[in-house]
N, C-alpha and C positions, 0 to 999 in steps of 0.2 A: 768590856761592856757594848760587846760588838751585838748588835740586833739576832734573834735567834732566826734563822732563815727558817723560810717556810717550806718543812717539807712533809708533806701529808702520805709519805709511804711507809712510815713506819709505825703513823698512829692506824691506816689504813691495815696494815700486818696486824696490829695487836684488835683492831674489832672483828677480822676475817677469823684469826682463831678461835676468838673468844665464841664467836657465832659456831665456829666449826665444833665445838665441843657443846654447846647446847644442842646442836641439832634443830628439829622443824617442831619441837615444842615451845611454843610463842609466849607461856608463860613466861619460862627459863629465858627466852632472848629477854622481856623485859624486865628480869631480874640483873640480868648481866649487864644491861646497858645503863640501870639504874645506879648499880655498882660502880660501873667505869667510868661514871662522869666524875667523881671523884680523886682518879689518877689520870683519866686523861682531858686534853683537854679541846672541849666541847664547841669552845666558843670559837678558836680557834681554827676547828677544822670541821665545823658543821655542816658545810657544804660536800665533804668525803665522807660524813657520818649519814647523813641523805642518800648520798650515790648509793654505797654499799647497800643500805636498807634496800632500797627501789629495785636497785639494777646489780645488784650483787659484786661491784665493784666499782673506782672510780671512774667517772664518763668524760670521753675526751669531747671536744667541741662537735654537734651534730648529734649527739647522743649514742655513738659506738662506744663499746668498751676496749680499752686498749690492749691487746693483745697480750702485751709482756706482764700483766699484771696478776696476782692471784686473785683468785674470784670466790665467793660462796654461792651455795642454793639456797641459802638462808635470806630469803628478799621475796619482794612483790613479784618480779620477773617471771621467778622459778616455781612461783607457788601455783597451786592449783586457781583455775580461772571460774570462780564460783563467789557468789557472793558471802557465803558464808566463811571462807578463808579472808577476804579481802578484809570482813566485819573486824576479823581477829588481830588483822594485820592495822587497822584502824588503831584498836585496842593499843597495840604498841606504842606508836604515834602518840597517841593523848597521853599515856602514862608518861611518856619522855619528855613530853612539853610540858605537862603538870609540874614533871619533877624540876626541869631545867626551863624556867618561864624564858630567859634569854634567847634559848631557840626559835621561839616564835617567827621571830623576825627571820630569821635563817630558813626558817622551813618555809615561810612564806617562799621568801625566794626562788629557792630550790624546786618548788611546782612551778612555779612560773617558766623557768628555764625549762623543765621537763615537757612542759606544754608545746616550746617553742622547739623541741628534740624529737617531735611526738615523731615524724617523717622517718628519723632513725630507726624507731622501734618496728618490730614484728606488731602483726593483726591482732595477736593475742595480749603481747606486754603492754598496746594502746588499751585494751578491754579492760584488762586488771586496773591500770592506773586510773581510767574512768569510774569504774567503780569506788575503787579508794577513793579517789576524789569528792566522789557524791557523799560519799558517806562522811567525809572529812568535814564537807562543807554542811550538811546536816547536823552535826553534833558543834560547830561553832570552832571547831580547831582552823579551820581555814575561812577567811574572808572573799566573797563571793569576787573581790575586785580581780583574783587572780584569772579568772574569766579572760580578762583582757587580752591574756597569751593567744587566745582562741581566733582573736581577729586578724592574724599573722596572716598577710596578704597571702603568701604560697599557700598557707594551711589552708584557708577558705576555698584557694581556686581550684587546688586538687579533692577537695570536699573531706579533706582528714578531719578539721574543725566538726561538720556535721555529723559524721560518723560519730566522734568522740562525744558529742555533745547528746549523743541519743543514750547511751551506756553511762553516762554522766547522771542525767536529768533521771533515768531511771532509777538508780539506786539513791541519789538524793529523795525522788520524790517516794520512794518505797520506806526511807528512815523515815522521812517528816510530811507532807503534804503539799500538794500546791501551792495555798495559802502561805506555809513556812518559806516556799522557796520565793513567792511574790517578795516578801517581806525583804529576805534577805537582798533579791535582786534590786529592790526599790532603793535600798539603803546606799547603793552604789552608783546609782541611776544609772543600772544596767537593765532596767526592766522594759525599755522600750528601742534596746539592741540588738535583743537574740535574731532579728534579719540579717545580722550582719555576717552572721554564721554560713550565708551561701552569697555567692558572686553578685555583682550589682545588678545584674540581668537577672538574676533571680530571687531577687528581693520585694517578694510579693506575698502578701499574707496566705493567697490560694496555692501558693509554692512550697510555705512553711508548713500550713496545716497538712496537706497531700503527705510532703516527707513524714514529719512525725506522728500524723494519725497512723500510716501504715507501718509507721516501727513502733506500735503500741502506744504510744504517749498522747493520746487525745486531747488528756485534761492540759498539757503545754500548749497544743494548738490553740484551744479555746481560750487560754490564759492569752495567748499574743494575742488573737483575734480582739479581745476585750479588749487590751491596752490601746489597738489601732482604731479601733473604734471611740475610744476615750479621748485619744488625741484628735481624731476628727471631730467629735462633738465639743470639745474644747476649742479648735478652730473656728466651728461655725460659730459659736457661741460669741466668739472675739469679734468676728467680721460681720455678722450681725450689729451686734452694739455701733461698730463704726460707720455703719450704714443708715443707723438709724438715727445717728447723730449727726449725719452728714445730710439727713433729710432725703435718701434716696428715696423716689417712688416706690408704694409697693407691691406695685406689679415686678419691678425688677428684682427687688427683695426675694416676692415668692418664686420667681423662675431660679433664682440662685439659691437658695432653699431645695427646691424640688430637684435640683443638680445633685446637690451634694447629698441630698437623699437617696438617690440612687447609685452615686457613685460609692460612697461607703457603706450604702445598704441599714441606713438609720431608718426607725421606725418614726410613724406618724405620731405617735405617743411621747418618742423623747422629744422631738421635734416640737412640738406644741408646750412641752416643760420650758424648755430652751428659751422659745419666745418670749412665754409669760415671762421668766428671769432677767431675759434682757430689758424688756418691755420696762419691767419694775427696777432695773437698776440706772435706767435713763434720766429719772427726775430727782431732784433735790424735796422731800417728803416733809410738809407742814408739821411741825411739831404740837401743834394742838388738834385734839381729837376733832371738833366742831368742826375742823376747816378743813382738815386730809379727807373725809369720805366727799367733799363735793370737787375737790382737786384729782381724786382718782376717779372718778366718774369723768371726769372732762378728760384728764388723760388717759383712759383706758377706751372711751367712745372713740375718740381719733385712730387706734391701733385696732379698735375690731374686725376694719377687715381681712386685716395681718390674720390675725387669730384665726378667724373665719375661713381662712382659706387651708386651714391644718387640722380641722374639727370634721372631718368627711366620716369619721366612723366614732361610734359609741364609746367607745374603749377611750379613744383620744380626749371625747368631751370629760368623760370622767377623770381623766388622768388632769386635766386643767381645774375642775373641780376640787380637786385633793391639792391641787399645788397653791390654788389662792385659799383653800381652809388654811395649810400651813405657814400661809403667807399671813393670813389675818392674826393666825395663834401667835406667830415668833415676833410680829409687830403689834403692840398691846391697842396702837392706835386706830387700826384698821379694821378691830373687831366690829364695831357698828356699823361700817360699811361695807360688810362680808352681803348682807341681802342686798343692797342696791348692786354692788358688782354683779351679782348673778342676774338678777333683772334685767340690767342695762343687756349682759351677755345674751339673755332670753331671747329680748325682744332686738337684740341685734344680728339673730340667728348664727351666733357663735355656737349655744346651747340649746339643745332640746328638752323636752319636760321629762324624758325618761332618767336619761342620768341625774337631772337634779331631784326626781324623786325616789333615786336610789342614794343620793348623797346628802341627805337632810343630816345635820349634827347639829344644829342650832336651835335654842326657843325660837330666836327673832324668824327663823325659816317657815315655823309653824302657819301663821297668817298666808304666806305665798303659796306654800304648800295646800293648804283648802282652797284658796282663790285657784289654783291649775287644777286641782280635781272635780269644784263647782264647776268651772267652763266646761272641763270635761264632760261630767255628766249633763250641762245643759245640750252639748254637741251631737250629743247622743241621744236625747229626748225628743230635738226639733229634728233630728235625723230620723227617729221612728216616726213625728206625727208626720213627716213628709212623705210615709212609707202610706 
């Protein structure tokens, strides 16, 4: 009962002989692999099987093919370097893994290994592997966690990771779209790590954006810019809430916010929405509708100078109005407080009349709007009389 010795040579010979007989007809290759699974030990020799299908033979550490080994040209590395050919090869892997589900883990391990071996492959071989990997990520055969291998220090330092990522993302986005890519990256917490494809001194949104935009991946550049912006906005909100709970002076808070806006290119509209939600989250609201309006007015009056500092544009005022409206809709106790909040902000010069007139949405606002219009007409007629 001596344990069977691990000897992939015989297994390799059987696979290579079969592939030589099928030739480059990938339909025939898929059928041959399907049938061979019943006779050959795929579970035991998964790594050898995938080495052959990708590189034409067993790979030595580092990614070179052993010289004394027989090899086949029916493999990814010997195929044409175009998307259509790689899509056909992706089908071969899909069919094989669907048929023998236990190969899923082995295949993932294989791709992780191949990515670590990238420096051992030619540029053309890397391009083909990148296209294939992108397609397999798009159709769900591979999980985005395999991209961890690209963060290997040596690959990053020599620019191999970034160049490989260009081809990979191009084929991935070509199969799906940037939103599907984003979902896959988010699932494995990789949505905020893409800048690590570059060395530490080049990990900036500007560098990333320039590199990938020039490579024809503007949507990926915009995605990373957006992710960075989301991160900066979350950080801003967290810090704001801490400053408010400490009772920091408004002039210090305003200075901090303005610096963050400049540093992270955050618009005033975005900032006023963040300030509104921070202000509303710093208080425990009364559950009684008749008391909550009074409480809200008292609370918001205190913070109106802070909000006024970031409503210098009509668009920011509209944003704030919409945020107040949303808040009142989502929190039913606030419905009757809406008009009072708007009047308060009008008097405190947080809001001006034009955005209020644009943003009328509730019956209870009618009286206020009529009052504004009358006031406007009166001031105009007074002006005419003065003439």
